[in-house]
KEPASE-424760 format. One record per residue (C-alpha): x, y, z; residue in three letters. Coordinates in steps of 0.001 Angstrom, whole numbers, plus 500000, padded with zeros to 6 digits. Example, Ala and Ser with C-alpha at 12.3 -4.5 7.8 and 13.67 -1.06 7.14 Angstrom:
# residues 2
+--------+--------+--------+------+
|     px |     py |     pz | rest |
+--------+--------+--------+------+
| 512300 | 495500 | 507800 |  ala |
| 513670 | 498940 | 507140 |  ser |
+--------+--------+--------+------+
***
This chain:
# residues 415
+--------+--------+--------+------+
|     px |     py |     pz | rest |
+--------+--------+--------+------+
| 463583 | 315964 | 513439 |  met |
| 467365 | 316361 | 513369 |  tyr |
| 467539 | 313150 | 515361 |  lys |
| 466712 | 310961 | 512393 |  asp |
| 467479 | 313426 | 509571 |  phe |
| 463874 | 312849 | 508499 |  ser |
| 463329 | 316226 | 506866 |  phe |
| 462910 | 316914 | 503170 |  ala |
| 466218 | 315681 | 501816 |  ala |
| 467426 | 316688 | 498401 |  ile |
| 468795 | 313711 | 496491 |  thr |
| 472388 | 314306 | 495483 |  leu |
| 472666 | 314175 | 491707 |  met |
| 476355 | 314907 | 491134 |  ala |
| 478313 | 312432 | 493231 |  leu |
| 481514 | 313454 | 491459 |  ser |
| 481390 | 316856 | 493157 |  ser |
| 482323 | 315314 | 496507 |  leu |
| 486082 | 315243 | 496368 |  thr |
| 487105 | 315653 | 500017 |  leu |
| 487021 | 313591 | 503173 |  gly |
| 485819 | 315135 | 506430 |  ala |
| 487491 | 318522 | 506724 |  ser |
| 487174 | 321872 | 508476 |  phe |
| 487605 | 325043 | 506467 |  glu |
| 486252 | 328606 | 506687 |  asn |
| 484287 | 327741 | 509860 |  asn |
| 482499 | 324927 | 508043 |  thr |
| 482754 | 321270 | 509033 |  leu |
| 482311 | 319362 | 505764 |  met |
| 481242 | 315730 | 506036 |  leu |
| 480910 | 314094 | 502603 |  pro |
| 479498 | 310929 | 504150 |  tyr |
| 477355 | 310607 | 507260 |  val |
| 475642 | 307263 | 507830 |  val |
| 472275 | 307474 | 509613 |  val |
| 470709 | 304049 | 509872 |  gly |
| 470254 | 302783 | 506334 |  asp |
| 470679 | 306224 | 504766 |  ala |
| 473790 | 308165 | 503825 |  thr |
| 474082 | 311935 | 503643 |  tyr |
| 476461 | 314704 | 502674 |  asn |
| 476381 | 317192 | 505552 |  val |
| 477847 | 320652 | 506203 |  asn |
| 477864 | 322048 | 509739 |  leu |
| 478541 | 325712 | 510484 |  arg |
| 480585 | 326749 | 513523 |  leu |
| 478563 | 328898 | 515912 |  val |
| 480827 | 331788 | 516872 |  ser |
| 481678 | 332464 | 520490 |  gly |
| 480702 | 329037 | 521828 |  thr |
| 482797 | 327018 | 524277 |  asn |
| 482753 | 324090 | 523921 |  pro |
| 482326 | 324479 | 520185 |  met |
| 478859 | 324216 | 518721 |  glu |
| 477780 | 323693 | 515129 |  phe |
| 474504 | 324392 | 513407 |  ser |
| 473220 | 322427 | 510433 |  leu |
| 474084 | 324422 | 507313 |  glu |
| 473079 | 322004 | 504557 |  ser |
| 472643 | 318350 | 503760 |  phe |
| 471835 | 316137 | 500793 |  thr |
| 470915 | 312472 | 500708 |  gln |
| 472633 | 309911 | 498520 |  tyr |
| 470647 | 307439 | 496428 |  pro |
| 469820 | 304279 | 498340 |  lys |
| 472249 | 302188 | 496283 |  glu |
| 475213 | 304383 | 497247 |  ala |
| 477726 | 302931 | 499677 |  ser |
| 479721 | 304862 | 502249 |  ala |
| 483504 | 304445 | 502671 |  pro |
| 485034 | 303026 | 505836 |  ala |
| 486043 | 306493 | 507051 |  asn |
| 482479 | 307848 | 506933 |  ala |
| 481000 | 309677 | 509919 |  ala |
| 477964 | 308086 | 511561 |  phe |
| 475042 | 309391 | 513615 |  phe |
| 473454 | 307228 | 516266 |  ser |
| 471732 | 307936 | 519590 |  gly |
| 472141 | 311707 | 519153 |  asn |
| 475938 | 311313 | 518822 |  ile |
| 477698 | 312273 | 515595 |  leu |
| 481020 | 310403 | 515442 |  ser |
| 483671 | 311536 | 512962 |  ile |
| 486488 | 308952 | 512845 |  pro |
| 488768 | 310854 | 510478 |  ala |
| 488834 | 314645 | 510228 |  leu |
| 491788 | 316049 | 508323 |  arg |
| 493049 | 319577 | 509055 |  ala |
| 496536 | 321072 | 508544 |  ser |
| 498159 | 317661 | 507951 |  lys |
| 496760 | 316350 | 511257 |  ile |
| 494020 | 313739 | 511613 |  ser |
| 491454 | 313941 | 514391 |  tyr |
| 488630 | 311890 | 515806 |  gln |
| 485769 | 313957 | 517179 |  ile |
| 482324 | 313405 | 518635 |  gln |
| 479439 | 315881 | 518635 |  leu |
| 476283 | 315582 | 520715 |  ser |
| 473076 | 316773 | 519068 |  phe |
| 471109 | 319003 | 521451 |  ile |
| 467649 | 318681 | 519937 |  glu |
| 465905 | 321531 | 521769 |  asn |
| 468695 | 323930 | 520733 |  glu |
| 469185 | 322550 | 517234 |  gly |
| 472971 | 322413 | 517566 |  val |
| 475747 | 319829 | 517606 |  phe |
| 477988 | 320393 | 520623 |  lys |
| 481556 | 319136 | 520976 |  leu |
| 481583 | 316357 | 523582 |  leu |
| 485289 | 316524 | 524400 |  glu |
| 488509 | 317851 | 522942 |  asp |
| 489300 | 316379 | 519499 |  pro |
| 491570 | 313351 | 519705 |  leu |
| 494642 | 313507 | 517496 |  ile |
| 494856 | 310256 | 515575 |  thr |
| 498271 | 308664 | 515809 |  lys |
| 499365 | 306857 | 512663 |  thr |
| 500105 | 303245 | 513541 |  asp |
| 501177 | 300664 | 510956 |  thr |
| 501569 | 297832 | 513458 |  asp |
| 499688 | 294729 | 512342 |  gly |
| 500086 | 295470 | 508634 |  ile |
| 502410 | 292974 | 506885 |  leu |
| 504277 | 292385 | 510127 |  cys |
| 504921 | 288748 | 509296 |  ser |
| 505909 | 289044 | 505649 |  tyr |
| 508372 | 286225 | 504968 |  val |
| 509337 | 285026 | 501504 |  asp |
| 511810 | 282563 | 500089 |  ser |
| 511690 | 282229 | 496312 |  thr |
| 514065 | 280004 | 494377 |  ala |
| 515427 | 281425 | 491122 |  asn |
| 516385 | 279333 | 488107 |  asp |
| 517049 | 281992 | 485525 |  gln |
| 519924 | 282513 | 483127 |  glu |
| 521041 | 285579 | 485067 |  ser |
| 519998 | 284457 | 488520 |  leu |
| 520153 | 281185 | 490394 |  gln |
| 520246 | 282572 | 493941 |  ile |
| 517217 | 282120 | 496178 |  thr |
| 515554 | 285354 | 497212 |  ser |
| 514924 | 285721 | 500955 |  thr |
| 513211 | 288520 | 502833 |  ser |
| 511575 | 288813 | 506238 |  ala |
| 509741 | 291720 | 507848 |  trp |
| 508856 | 291735 | 511550 |  thr |
| 507285 | 294268 | 513919 |  cys |
| 508829 | 294429 | 517378 |  val |
| 509092 | 297147 | 520050 |  asp |
| 507695 | 299907 | 517872 |  gly |
| 509856 | 299165 | 514852 |  ser |
| 509424 | 297386 | 511532 |  arg |
| 512575 | 295395 | 510795 |  ala |
| 513751 | 293960 | 507480 |  leu |
| 516342 | 291261 | 506947 |  thr |
| 516980 | 290214 | 503350 |  ala |
| 519629 | 289230 | 500818 |  asn |
| 518631 | 291796 | 498182 |  gly |
| 517858 | 289146 | 495564 |  ile |
| 514692 | 289712 | 493497 |  pro |
| 511905 | 287137 | 493620 |  asp |
| 510729 | 287539 | 490011 |  his |
| 512022 | 287282 | 486462 |  glu |
| 514900 | 289630 | 485707 |  val |
| 516675 | 290709 | 482558 |  gly |
| 520061 | 289593 | 481290 |  gln |
| 522904 | 290642 | 483590 |  phe |
| 525651 | 291338 | 482721 |  pro |
| 524559 | 292955 | 479468 |  asn |
| 526249 | 295327 | 476977 |  pro |
| 525014 | 298375 | 478899 |  asn |
| 525392 | 296994 | 482421 |  asn |
| 528482 | 294852 | 483065 |  pro |
| 527504 | 293835 | 486591 |  asn |
| 526307 | 290502 | 487998 |  thr |
| 523540 | 290230 | 490590 |  ile |
| 524943 | 289042 | 493922 |  ser |
| 523707 | 288582 | 497470 |  glu |
| 523696 | 291620 | 499736 |  gln |
| 523409 | 292018 | 503475 |  ser |
| 520234 | 294042 | 503768 |  val |
| 518845 | 295296 | 507053 |  ser |
| 516508 | 298143 | 507851 |  ala |
| 514505 | 299350 | 510819 |  ser |
| 511604 | 301760 | 510391 |  tyr |
| 509161 | 303193 | 512904 |  thr |
| 505674 | 301724 | 513198 |  leu |
| 504262 | 305136 | 514082 |  thr |
| 505397 | 307457 | 511275 |  pro |
| 504881 | 311199 | 511598 |  ile |
| 504187 | 313379 | 508575 |  glu |
| 506230 | 316585 | 508578 |  thr |
| 506074 | 319890 | 506712 |  glu |
| 509554 | 319467 | 505237 |  val |
| 510733 | 316930 | 502687 |  ala |
| 514033 | 315144 | 503314 |  thr |
| 516015 | 314170 | 500242 |  met |
| 517263 | 310563 | 500213 |  met |
| 518805 | 308071 | 497807 |  gly |
| 522389 | 307252 | 496860 |  gly |
| 524877 | 308608 | 499401 |  pro |
| 522020 | 310211 | 501380 |  ser |
| 520680 | 306803 | 502422 |  gly |
| 518211 | 304248 | 501110 |  val |
| 514815 | 305868 | 500596 |  val |
| 512965 | 302573 | 501050 |  gly |
| 512712 | 298879 | 500257 |  tyr |
| 510258 | 296797 | 498304 |  val |
| 508839 | 293903 | 500347 |  leu |
| 511212 | 291461 | 498633 |  asn |
| 514185 | 293287 | 500165 |  gly |
| 515329 | 294991 | 496964 |  val |
| 516151 | 298646 | 497493 |  lys |
| 514637 | 301653 | 495783 |  ile |
| 517014 | 304173 | 494217 |  asp |
| 515470 | 306244 | 491448 |  ala |
| 518508 | 308435 | 490827 |  asn |
| 521684 | 307419 | 488986 |  thr |
| 525406 | 308155 | 489246 |  ala |
| 525504 | 309249 | 485600 |  gly |
| 526406 | 312830 | 484726 |  thr |
| 527337 | 315117 | 481832 |  cys |
| 529376 | 318282 | 481799 |  asn |
| 527964 | 321586 | 480591 |  asp |
| 528847 | 321031 | 476970 |  thr |
| 527536 | 317481 | 476960 |  gly |
| 530682 | 316138 | 475305 |  asn |
| 531899 | 314411 | 478479 |  ala |
| 529315 | 312075 | 480009 |  cys |
| 529711 | 309075 | 482296 |  ser |
| 527059 | 306602 | 483407 |  leu |
| 528945 | 305575 | 486540 |  ala |
| 530786 | 307808 | 488944 |  gly |
| 530442 | 310914 | 486804 |  gly |
| 531585 | 314320 | 488053 |  thr |
| 529587 | 316532 | 485682 |  gly |
| 526947 | 318946 | 486895 |  ala |
| 524054 | 317438 | 484942 |  trp |
| 522487 | 314300 | 486452 |  ser |
| 521366 | 311716 | 483923 |  ile |
| 517993 | 310054 | 484468 |  glu |
| 517652 | 306275 | 484157 |  ala |
| 514090 | 306417 | 482819 |  leu |
| 512142 | 308695 | 480512 |  gly |
| 515004 | 309470 | 478147 |  gln |
| 516455 | 307749 | 475090 |  thr |
| 519988 | 309114 | 474881 |  his |
| 521634 | 306884 | 477496 |  phe |
| 521107 | 303195 | 478179 |  asn |
| 521719 | 301983 | 481723 |  phe |
| 520930 | 298374 | 480837 |  gly |
| 517791 | 298266 | 482961 |  asp |
| 515354 | 295401 | 482569 |  asp |
| 511563 | 295192 | 482313 |  glu |
| 511365 | 295866 | 486069 |  asn |
| 513065 | 299257 | 485613 |  his |
| 516005 | 297835 | 487509 |  ala |
| 519656 | 297107 | 486965 |  his |
| 522773 | 296180 | 488929 |  val |
| 525344 | 298335 | 490687 |  gln |
| 529068 | 297467 | 490579 |  pro |
| 528786 | 295755 | 493972 |  gly |
| 526110 | 293389 | 492644 |  gly |
| 523125 | 295221 | 494156 |  ser |
| 520002 | 294841 | 492027 |  tyr |
| 517783 | 297903 | 492612 |  his |
| 514687 | 299587 | 491239 |  tyr |
| 514478 | 302930 | 489446 |  his |
| 510772 | 302604 | 488713 |  gly |
| 507773 | 300313 | 489125 |  ile |
| 508974 | 296737 | 489857 |  pro |
| 506679 | 295174 | 487295 |  glu |
| 507526 | 291561 | 488069 |  gly |
| 506929 | 291991 | 491768 |  phe |
| 503675 | 293887 | 491222 |  val |
| 502434 | 291119 | 488922 |  ala |
| 503377 | 288520 | 491535 |  lys |
| 501294 | 290248 | 494219 |  leu |
| 498344 | 291287 | 492066 |  ser |
| 498034 | 288155 | 489971 |  gly |
| 497517 | 290439 | 487009 |  gly |
| 494421 | 292062 | 488493 |  asp |
| 493950 | 295822 | 488607 |  leu |
| 494446 | 296575 | 492289 |  ala |
| 495955 | 299035 | 494738 |  met |
| 499008 | 297085 | 495908 |  ile |
| 501235 | 297872 | 498884 |  leu |
| 504713 | 296996 | 497596 |  ile |
| 507102 | 298336 | 500222 |  gly |
| 507964 | 300692 | 503052 |  trp |
| 509777 | 304023 | 502959 |  ala |
| 512540 | 305056 | 505360 |  ala |
| 510072 | 307148 | 507390 |  asp |
| 507777 | 304158 | 507957 |  gly |
| 505035 | 305148 | 505532 |  phe |
| 503806 | 302587 | 502956 |  pro |
| 504528 | 302583 | 499230 |  ile |
| 501945 | 301596 | 496597 |  tyr |
| 502328 | 300874 | 492901 |  ala |
| 500603 | 302684 | 490046 |  arg |
| 496974 | 302649 | 491230 |  tyr |
| 495207 | 304701 | 493881 |  gly |
| 491663 | 305777 | 494611 |  tyr |
| 490251 | 308411 | 492266 |  ser |
| 489379 | 310503 | 495317 |  glu |
| 492098 | 310304 | 497918 |  ala |
| 489721 | 310024 | 500880 |  thr |
| 487019 | 307868 | 499302 |  asp |
| 487553 | 304121 | 499038 |  ser |
| 484367 | 303787 | 496965 |  thr |
| 485615 | 306123 | 494234 |  ser |
| 487307 | 303496 | 492088 |  gly |
| 490944 | 303161 | 491077 |  leu |
| 492939 | 305245 | 488655 |  lys |
| 496556 | 305455 | 487532 |  ile |
| 498436 | 307890 | 489746 |  met |
| 500370 | 310639 | 488024 |  lys |
| 503365 | 312524 | 489388 |  gly |
| 503168 | 316315 | 489543 |  ser |
| 506292 | 317212 | 487605 |  tyr |
| 506825 | 318915 | 484279 |  gly |
| 509708 | 320230 | 482220 |  phe |
| 511318 | 323408 | 483479 |  val |
| 510095 | 326546 | 481744 |  lys |
| 513406 | 328376 | 482030 |  asp |
| 516253 | 326227 | 480737 |  ile |
| 519579 | 326933 | 482415 |  asp |
| 522026 | 328525 | 479969 |  ser |
| 524771 | 326157 | 481116 |  ser |
| 522734 | 323052 | 480229 |  arg |
| 523934 | 320892 | 477330 |  pro |
| 521981 | 321848 | 474221 |  ser |
| 518489 | 320383 | 473867 |  thr |
| 519461 | 319659 | 470256 |  asp |
| 521963 | 317219 | 471725 |  leu |
| 519988 | 315944 | 474708 |  tyr |
| 516220 | 316453 | 474810 |  ala |
| 514450 | 317743 | 477893 |  leu |
| 513912 | 314902 | 480342 |  gly |
| 517442 | 313580 | 479965 |  thr |
| 518620 | 315193 | 483192 |  phe |
| 517116 | 315487 | 486647 |  gly |
| 517473 | 319253 | 486394 |  gln |
| 515035 | 319229 | 483458 |  asp |
| 512135 | 318587 | 485829 |  trp |
| 510314 | 320841 | 488245 |  glu |
| 507426 | 320294 | 490616 |  phe |
| 504162 | 321775 | 489337 |  val |
| 501615 | 321666 | 492112 |  glu |
| 498224 | 320433 | 490956 |  gly |
| 499468 | 319103 | 487614 |  ser |
| 499183 | 315524 | 488854 |  gly |
| 497877 | 313615 | 491835 |  asp |
| 500893 | 313648 | 494127 |  leu |
| 503228 | 315936 | 496044 |  asp |
| 506979 | 316549 | 495619 |  arg |
| 507794 | 313199 | 497172 |  cys |
| 505347 | 311304 | 494942 |  asn |
| 502952 | 310789 | 497812 |  gly |
| 499673 | 311986 | 499271 |  arg |
| 497446 | 311566 | 502297 |  trp |
| 494408 | 309381 | 501776 |  gly |
| 492731 | 306072 | 502426 |  val |
| 494144 | 302757 | 501250 |  thr |
| 492934 | 299140 | 501534 |  pro |
| 495220 | 298605 | 504538 |  glu |
| 494504 | 302000 | 506117 |  phe |
| 490793 | 302782 | 505633 |  pro |
| 490895 | 305853 | 507904 |  leu |
| 493743 | 307375 | 505915 |  gly |
| 497525 | 307591 | 505986 |  ile |
| 500267 | 309423 | 504151 |  tyr |
| 501660 | 307077 | 501487 |  his |
| 503908 | 307042 | 498428 |  tyr |
| 503487 | 305738 | 494889 |  tyr |
| 505664 | 304148 | 492269 |  ala |
| 504418 | 305778 | 489061 |  thr |
| 504785 | 305547 | 485310 |  asp |
| 505660 | 309242 | 485257 |  thr |
| 508504 | 311259 | 486769 |  tyr |
| 509860 | 310879 | 489426 |  pro |
| 508886 | 307170 | 489090 |  tyr |
| 509758 | 306452 | 492746 |  phe |
| 509914 | 308926 | 495609 |  gln |
| 513293 | 310633 | 496015 |  arg |
| 512438 | 312304 | 499273 |  cys |
| 510402 | 311412 | 502340 |  ile |
| 507754 | 313475 | 504117 |  lys |
| 508118 | 311792 | 507499 |  gly |
| 510865 | 311526 | 510069 |  glu |
| 513508 | 308934 | 509208 |  ala |
| 513572 | 307478 | 512716 |  val |
| 515030 | 304074 | 511869 |  gly |
| 518436 | 303175 | 510424 |  ala |
| 518900 | 301422 | 507101 |  thr |
| 521661 | 299187 | 505921 |  gly |
| 523285 | 299886 | 502590 |  pro |
| 522083 | 296852 | 500679 |  gly |
| 525043 | 297288 | 498334 |  gly |
| 527289 | 300226 | 497670 |  ala |
| 525300 | 303370 | 496874 |  pro |
| 526107 | 305136 | 493634 |  pro |
| 528010 | 308362 | 493553 |  arg |
| 526202 | 311485 | 492417 |  gly |
| 522663 | 310231 | 492431 |  gly |
| 521024 | 312949 | 490430 |  gly |
| 519473 | 316217 | 491341 |  arg |
| 516713 | 316057 | 493964 |  pro |
| 513263 | 316576 | 492417 |  pro |
| 512798 | 320179 | 493447 |  gly |
| 513595 | 321890 | 496730 |  pro |
| 512253 | 320478 | 499999 |  pro |
| 508605 | 321303 | 500471 |  gly |
| 505236 | 319673 | 500012 |  asn |
+--------+--------+--------+------+
***
């Protein structure tokens, strides 16, 4: 009877309770979706102690309504073989197969679990764009080209945006957009690590949007302890001024949350609205907008409601940062500069949002239906990732002179 799961199934009433992809915890193999013919089940298997190779007994199962659809990373049962294409445990993804031994009533491991190697080859490997600009602030054609060769994803671009921009120079940003020599090389097989590496400004470019414009969420602006000596460029004070989310300082950024560095480099501090609109056509969609220095993809604003379930619908992703509870006594007075003005005003609060310290998470995406670690540009702090969770294997070109200072990293390295 296990063969066709044809026993008295209990129809699952609360679909919202299934929040995880296939996972192994407390000796239980949890499979939110198992496809058996035309039916789909939620199945829990219990590890039988002392067995080698490992064996699992059926602990519980519930059947979904017939109209329910399973995501692309669902397990499937056919010919007495239970195949699990994506099992996540301790930041590692596995593929495993279990053979159902009917006379014993157990699922037995067929062979050692296969560690799934993240491979981004074949995704946007031929992205080439040339967009003419005829704007008051910009008449230079934007060019960008991404290629995938010999295990690396290479970018060549001129750093010119391919969408409407604001007025530059402007009263709060005296710089003119100019061509840059942009080059970057990222691995096609990124590896998620336990430690976050801070990037941005002098520490190196944290990533590029597909149009070749660099991401740099921090600024060079600082204030001293009293707050009576502040500079928006090349400051030497201890308190790092944020470009977004505060009203005390104006960096002259445009509707794309971008502005121009002294060397003419246009760069993004937050969601590149014009570029997102260009790719999405105005539709609500989960859009891959760029690549980080570790080779993992970057998405804008929307992600799946459940990280491992592509059928769960989209929602606006929220960063997991909040204002510090204990304000440093050396900080300029909050009567002068409200909390949120400085990078030091923020701290990571695990579980308060959807994402980790680096504004990313592991989960499925349209391009990676079995799951991948990926970053988000968000409407909330830190707006763009300021650290990476993978190994920065490739080298990146400057794409314009990096700012000094660059703000305080968003919390210590960690998750």
